[in-house]
C-alpha positions as CSV (number, residue, x, y, z in Angstrom):
1,X,-150.6,11.2,-40.2
2,X,-148.1,11.5,-43.0
3,X,-145.2,9.2,-43.6
4,X,-141.9,10.5,-42.5
5,X,-138.5,9.8,-43.8
6,X,-138.1,7.1,-41.1
7,X,-141.1,5.3,-42.6
8,X,-139.6,4.8,-46.0
9,X,-136.6,2.9,-47.3
10,X,-134.1,5.6,-48.1
11,X,-130.6,4.0,-47.6
12,X,-128.3,4.7,-50.5
13,X,-130.9,6.6,-52.6
14,X,-130.7,10.0,-54.2
15,X,-133.1,12.2,-52.3
16,X,-134.6,15.6,-53.3
17,X,-135.3,17.6,-50.2
18,X,-137.4,20.8,-50.3
19,X,-136.0,22.9,-47.5
20,X,-136.9,26.4,-46.4
21,X,-133.7,28.4,-46.8
22,X,-135.4,31.7,-47.3
23,X,-133.1,33.4,-44.9
24,X,-132.0,37.1,-44.6
25,X,-128.8,38.1,-46.2
26,X,-126.6,41.0,-45.3
27,X,-123.3,41.9,-47.1
28,X,-123.4,38.6,-49.0
29,X,-123.6,36.6,-45.8
30,X,-126.5,34.8,-44.0
31,X,-127.7,37.2,-41.3
32,X,-129.9,34.6,-39.5
33,X,-129.3,30.9,-39.9
34,X,-132.3,29.7,-37.9
35,X,-134.1,28.1,-40.9
36,X,-130.9,26.4,-42.0
37,X,-130.3,24.9,-38.6
38,X,-133.9,23.7,-38.5
39,X,-133.3,21.5,-41.5
40,X,-130.1,20.0,-40.2
41,X,-131.7,16.9,-38.5
42,X,-133.3,15.8,-41.7
43,X,-130.2,16.4,-43.8
44,X,-127.9,14.7,-41.3
45,X,-130.2,11.7,-41.1
46,X,-130.2,11.3,-44.9
47,X,-126.4,11.5,-45.0
48,X,-126.1,8.9,-42.2
49,X,-128.3,6.7,-44.4
50,X,-125.7,6.9,-47.2
51,X,-128.0,9.1,-49.4
52,X,-126.9,11.6,-52.0
53,X,-128.8,14.7,-51.0
54,X,-130.2,17.3,-53.5
55,X,-131.5,20.4,-51.7
56,X,-134.0,22.8,-53.2
57,X,-135.3,26.1,-51.9
58,X,-136.5,29.6,-52.8
59,X,-134.9,32.8,-51.5
60,X,-136.7,36.1,-51.6
61,X,-139.1,37.1,-54.3
62,X,-137.3,37.3,-57.6
63,X,-140.6,36.8,-59.5
64,X,-139.3,34.5,-62.2
65,X,-136.2,36.6,-62.9
66,X,-132.5,35.9,-62.1
67,X,-131.5,38.3,-59.3
68,X,-127.8,38.3,-58.4
69,X,-128.4,39.3,-54.7
70,X,-130.8,36.3,-54.3
71,X,-128.4,33.5,-55.3
72,X,-128.0,30.6,-53.0
73,X,-124.2,30.7,-52.7
74,X,-124.1,32.4,-49.3
75,X,-126.6,29.8,-48.0
76,X,-124.5,26.9,-49.3
77,X,-121.4,28.4,-47.6
78,X,-123.2,28.6,-44.2
79,X,-124.7,25.1,-44.6
80,X,-121.3,23.7,-45.3
81,X,-120.0,25.3,-42.0
82,X,-122.9,23.8,-40.0
83,X,-122.6,20.4,-41.6
84,X,-118.8,20.3,-41.4
85,X,-118.6,19.0,-45.0
86,X,-118.6,20.5,-48.5
87,X,-121.9,21.6,-50.1
88,X,-121.9,21.6,-53.9
89,X,-123.9,24.3,-55.8
90,X,-125.6,24.4,-59.1
91,X,-125.9,27.3,-61.5
92,X,-129.6,26.5,-62.0
93,X,-132.2,24.2,-60.5
94,X,-133.2,22.4,-63.8
95,X,-131.5,21.6,-67.1
96,X,-128.9,19.2,-68.4
97,X,-126.0,20.5,-66.3
98,X,-128.0,20.2,-63.1
99,X,-129.2,16.7,-64.0
100,X,-125.6,15.7,-64.6
101,X,-124.5,17.2,-61.3
102,X,-127.3,15.4,-59.4
103,X,-126.7,12.0,-61.1
104,X,-123.0,12.3,-60.3
105,X,-123.5,12.8,-56.6
106,X,-121.9,10.1,-54.4
107,X,-123.4,8.8,-51.2
108,X,-122.9,11.4,-48.5
109,X,-122.6,14.3,-50.9
110,X,-124.8,17.4,-50.9
111,X,-125.9,19.6,-53.8
112,X,-127.8,22.8,-53.3
113,X,-129.8,23.9,-56.3
114,X,-130.1,27.6,-57.4
115,X,-133.0,29.6,-56.3
116,X,-136.2,27.9,-57.4
117,X,-138.1,31.2,-57.9
118,X,-135.7,32.3,-60.6
119,X,-138.2,30.3,-62.7
120,X,-141.8,31.5,-62.9
121,X,-142.7,27.9,-63.5
122,X,-142.1,27.2,-59.8
123,X,-144.9,29.3,-58.4
124,X,-147.1,28.4,-61.4
125,X,-146.7,24.7,-60.4
126,X,-145.9,23.9,-64.0
127,X,-145.9,20.1,-64.5
128,X,-143.0,20.1,-66.9
129,X,-140.8,22.0,-64.4
130,X,-142.0,19.7,-61.6
131,X,-141.0,16.7,-63.7
132,X,-137.5,18.1,-64.2
133,X,-137.1,18.6,-60.5
134,X,-138.3,15.0,-59.8
135,X,-135.9,13.6,-62.4
136,X,-133.0,14.6,-60.1
137,X,-133.8,12.0,-57.5
138,X,-135.4,8.7,-56.5
139,X,-137.4,10.0,-53.5
140,X,-138.8,13.4,-52.4
141,X,-138.7,14.7,-48.8
142,X,-140.6,17.9,-47.9
143,X,-139.1,19.6,-44.9
144,X,-140.2,23.2,-45.8
145,X,-143.3,23.7,-43.6
146,X,-143.1,27.4,-44.2
147,X,-143.9,26.8,-47.9
148,X,-146.4,24.0,-47.4
149,X,-149.4,26.2,-47.9
150,X,-148.4,26.9,-51.5
151,X,-149.2,24.5,-54.3
152,X,-145.9,25.1,-56.1
153,X,-143.9,22.8,-58.4
154,X,-141.4,22.0,-55.6
155,X,-144.0,21.5,-52.9
156,X,-146.9,19.8,-54.7
157,X,-146.1,19.2,-58.3
158,X,-143.1,17.1,-57.7
159,X,-145.1,14.6,-55.6
160,X,-146.9,13.4,-58.8
161,X,-143.6,11.9,-60.0
162,X,-141.8,10.7,-56.9
163,X,-142.7,8.9,-53.6
164,X,-143.1,11.8,-51.2
165,X,-142.5,11.8,-47.4
166,X,-142.2,14.4,-44.6
167,X,-138.9,15.5,-43.0
168,X,-138.4,15.8,-39.3
169,X,-139.1,19.5,-39.2
170,X,-142.4,19.0,-41.1
171,X,-143.5,16.2,-38.8
172,X,-142.7,18.3,-35.7
173,X,-144.7,21.3,-37.0
174,X,-147.7,19.1,-37.8
175,X,-147.6,17.4,-34.4
176,X,-147.2,20.6,-32.4
177,X,-149.7,22.7,-34.3
178,X,-152.1,19.8,-34.7
179,X,-152.1,19.4,-30.9
180,X,-153.6,22.9,-30.6
181,X,-156.5,21.8,-32.7
182,X,-156.9,18.5,-30.8
183,X,-156.8,18.2,-27.0
184,X,-154.5,21.0,-25.7
185,X,-153.8,21.2,-22.0
186,X,-156.1,23.8,-20.5
187,X,-156.5,26.7,-20.0
188,X,-155.7,27.2,-23.6
189,X,-154.7,30.9,-24.1
190,X,-154.1,32.5,-27.6
191,X,-152.1,35.7,-27.8
192,X,-152.5,37.6,-31.1
193,X,-150.8,40.8,-32.1
194,X,-149.2,42.4,-35.1
195,X,-150.6,44.9,-37.5
196,X,-153.6,43.4,-39.3
197,X,-156.9,41.9,-38.2
198,X,-157.3,40.7,-41.8
199,X,-154.3,38.3,-41.3
200,X,-155.9,36.7,-38.3
201,X,-159.7,36.6,-39.0
202,X,-159.8,32.9,-39.6
203,X,-157.6,32.1,-36.6
204,X,-159.7,34.3,-34.3
205,X,-163.0,32.7,-35.5
206,X,-161.5,29.2,-35.1
207,X,-160.1,29.9,-31.7
208,X,-163.3,31.5,-30.3
209,X,-164.7,28.0,-30.4
210,X,-161.8,26.2,-28.9
211,X,-159.6,28.5,-26.8
212,X,-160.3,29.6,-23.2
213,X,-159.0,33.1,-23.7
214,X,-157.8,35.3,-26.6
215,X,-155.6,38.2,-25.7
216,X,-155.3,40.9,-28.4
217,X,-152.5,43.5,-28.6
218,X,-150.4,45.1,-31.4
219,X,-151.8,47.5,-33.9
220,X,-154.7,45.2,-34.7
221,X,-156.4,46.2,-31.5
222,X,-157.0,49.7,-32.9
223,X,-159.4,48.3,-35.5
224,X,-161.4,46.7,-32.7
225,X,-161.3,50.0,-30.8
226,X,-162.4,52.0,-33.8
227,X,-165.2,49.6,-34.5
228,X,-166.4,50.1,-30.9
229,X,-166.5,53.9,-31.5
230,X,-163.3,54.8,-29.6
231,X,-160.7,57.4,-30.6
232,X,-157.5,55.8,-31.9
233,X,-155.6,58.9,-32.9
234,X,-153.1,58.3,-35.7
235,X,-152.7,54.6,-34.9
236,X,-152.4,52.1,-37.7
237,X,-155.9,51.0,-38.7
238,X,-157.7,48.8,-41.2
239,X,-160.7,51.0,-42.0
240,X,-162.1,48.4,-44.4
241,X,-162.3,45.8,-41.6
242,X,-164.4,47.7,-39.0
243,X,-167.4,45.6,-39.8
244,X,-165.4,42.4,-39.5
245,X,-164.0,43.6,-36.1
246,X,-167.4,44.5,-34.8
247,X,-168.7,41.0,-35.9
248,X,-165.8,39.2,-34.1
249,X,-166.4,41.3,-30.9
250,X,-170.1,40.4,-31.0
251,X,-169.3,36.7,-31.6
252,X,-166.9,36.8,-28.6
253,X,-169.5,38.4,-26.3
254,X,-171.9,35.6,-27.1
255,X,-169.4,32.8,-26.5
256,X,-167.6,31.3,-23.5
257,X,-164.1,32.3,-24.7
258,X,-162.6,35.4,-23.0
259,X,-161.7,38.0,-25.6
260,X,-159.5,40.6,-24.0
261,X,-158.4,43.9,-25.5
262,X,-155.8,46.3,-24.0
263,X,-156.9,48.5,-21.1
264,X,-154.1,51.0,-21.6
265,X,-151.8,52.0,-24.5
266,X,-148.4,53.5,-24.8
267,X,-148.6,56.4,-27.2
268,X,-146.2,58.8,-28.9
269,X,-146.3,61.4,-31.7
270,X,-144.4,59.1,-34.1
271,X,-142.9,55.5,-34.2
272,X,-139.4,56.7,-33.6
273,X,-136.7,56.0,-31.0
274,X,-136.5,58.9,-28.6
275,X,-140.1,60.0,-29.2
276,X,-141.8,61.2,-26.0
277,X,-143.9,58.3,-24.9
278,X,-146.8,58.2,-22.4
279,X,-149.4,55.8,-21.2
280,X,-153.1,56.5,-21.6
281,X,-156.3,54.5,-21.0
282,X,-157.4,52.7,-24.1
283,X,-160.7,54.7,-24.2
284,X,-158.9,58.1,-23.8
285,X,-156.3,58.2,-26.6
286,X,-155.3,61.7,-27.8
287,X,-156.3,62.4,-31.4
288,X,-152.7,63.5,-32.3
289,X,-150.9,60.4,-30.8
290,X,-150.2,56.9,-32.2
291,X,-150.6,53.7,-30.2
292,X,-147.3,51.8,-30.3
293,X,-147.4,49.3,-27.4
294,X,-149.8,47.8,-24.8
295,X,-149.5,49.6,-21.4
296,X,-148.3,48.2,-18.1
297,X,-151.8,47.5,-16.8
298,X,-152.5,45.4,-19.9
299,X,-149.2,43.7,-19.6
300,X,-150.0,42.7,-16.0
301,X,-153.5,41.6,-16.9
302,X,-152.2,39.5,-19.8
303,X,-149.5,38.0,-17.6
304,X,-152.1,37.1,-14.9
305,X,-154.2,35.3,-17.6
306,X,-151.1,33.4,-18.8
307,X,-149.8,32.4,-15.4
308,X,-152.0,29.3,-15.1
309,X,-152.2,28.5,-18.8
310,X,-151.7,24.9,-19.8
311,X,-151.2,25.7,-23.5
312,X,-150.3,29.0,-25.2
313,X,-150.2,29.9,-28.9
314,X,-148.7,33.3,-29.7
315,X,-148.6,35.0,-33.0
316,X,-147.8,38.8,-33.4
317,X,-145.9,41.2,-31.1
318,X,-147.7,43.5,-28.7
319,X,-146.1,46.7,-30.0
320,X,-143.2,48.1,-32.0
321,X,-140.7,46.0,-30.0
322,X,-137.8,46.8,-32.3
323,X,-137.7,50.3,-30.5
324,X,-136.9,50.1,-26.8
325,X,-139.5,52.6,-25.8
326,X,-142.2,50.4,-27.2
327,X,-140.8,46.9,-26.4
328,X,-142.1,46.5,-22.8
329,X,-145.4,44.9,-23.6
330,X,-144.0,42.3,-26.0
331,X,-141.2,41.5,-23.5
332,X,-143.7,41.1,-20.6
333,X,-145.9,38.7,-22.6
334,X,-142.9,36.6,-23.6
335,X,-141.6,36.5,-20.0
336,X,-145.1,35.5,-18.8
337,X,-145.4,32.7,-21.3
338,X,-142.1,31.1,-20.4
339,X,-142.7,31.6,-16.6
340,X,-146.1,29.8,-16.9
341,X,-144.6,26.5,-17.7
342,X,-147.3,26.0,-20.3
343,X,-146.8,24.1,-23.6
344,X,-145.9,27.1,-25.8
345,X,-146.1,27.5,-29.5
346,X,-144.8,30.7,-31.1
347,X,-145.3,31.5,-34.8
348,X,-144.7,34.4,-37.2
349,X,-141.4,36.0,-38.1
350,X,-141.8,39.1,-36.0
351,X,-142.8,37.1,-32.9
352,X,-139.9,34.7,-33.3
353,X,-137.5,37.7,-33.7
354,X,-138.9,39.2,-30.5
355,X,-138.6,36.0,-28.5
356,X,-135.0,35.6,-29.6
357,X,-134.2,39.3,-29.0
358,X,-135.3,38.9,-25.4
359,X,-133.2,35.7,-25.0
360,X,-136.2,33.4,-24.4
361,X,-136.1,31.3,-27.6
362,X,-134.7,28.2,-25.8
363,X,-137.6,28.3,-23.3
364,X,-140.4,28.1,-25.8
365,X,-141.7,24.6,-26.5
366,X,-141.9,25.0,-30.2
367,X,-141.0,27.9,-32.5
368,X,-142.8,27.5,-35.8
369,X,-140.9,28.1,-39.0
370,X,-144.1,28.8,-40.9
371,X,-145.9,32.1,-40.6
372,X,-148.7,31.8,-43.2
373,X,-148.6,28.0,-43.1
374,X,-149.0,27.8,-39.4
375,X,-151.9,30.2,-39.5
376,X,-153.7,28.4,-42.3
377,X,-153.2,25.0,-40.5
378,X,-154.7,26.4,-37.3
379,X,-157.6,27.9,-39.3
380,X,-158.3,24.3,-40.3
381,X,-157.3,24.7,-43.9
382,X,-155.6,21.9,-45.9
383,X,-152.0,22.6,-46.9
384,X,-151.3,21.5,-50.4
385,X,-147.6,20.6,-49.6
386,X,-148.8,18.4,-46.7
387,X,-151.8,16.8,-48.4
388,X,-149.6,15.7,-51.3
389,X,-147.3,13.5,-49.0
390,X,-147.9,9.8,-48.5
391,X,-150.1,8.8,-45.7
392,X,-148.7,6.7,-42.9
393,X,-150.1,3.1,-43.2
């Protein structure tokens, strides 16, 4: 296990904290502050320890260019509201002015650096850039699990210059996701949806050997149907992954893990609100229709499978839940998960949005802040931003 900020002497030190403040902005304001709130326990703990706190994050994908709409000022404003204290901002994340601002911080003060990805050196993990970031503090804390699968200057490079420990959110993510790979309470049911099989190949292959059941919905099911020779109409499809899907299906048939695809599908001519929707058997889809949700029989079958689950991992909605006509399947699965009383772990931005839309977020055991990072960890891959942290003695 990695050392956390409670395992290291931090009192009175200047601390560089990598946070994940990659939040949606609308009209110059933070539209969803979930990720900011997730970092509050770590920030508050450091402030209570009399630390001067330097926060670093990326926002969007500016690709090494300064983009006015991706500045951190709105994030700083929302963070200040949540903390109930001022949050200073910097015009850049490195350079003499930033170094002076950081060195001048008093205990209990907070400085939020400008968008890290305004510099191409961040994603390139440039050592000189990492050294400049490290020079801003005495200790480094990584609390950005969502970026831990990237070997960037602010996640991996900086650890070569400062003692590096994990924040509370990072530790929570590692513990909850790690439990899925260890001894999860059984039955262990994995629910996978979303658009692409390609995004989840590694997770499916890993879970076929450890889960008791894998339930597949979302657009990714159509690649499996097509691989089995079924008509999928105009549904979203990964034509270049048919062989992969066929291989996974064969592997599932040969193993003990239940691999369940939808029995019925909600179809419509187009993915639009108000489109005339109907339910058809999965093996009788019309050629001119698009599959946009799992049907009621599938929802019931999935709910029955989830009812006695001991542990559930869910990544990917069952359909186009943003449109009411195609939201029933995702809502039914979410309701079944919380009703089961199982230890539930939900990951992926769309899945989290769905859970919150249906008002069930507070009944999920753990909502992961890392989409790609959580998937890679469950696949068994090493995360550079985690590996670089100090091990607990």
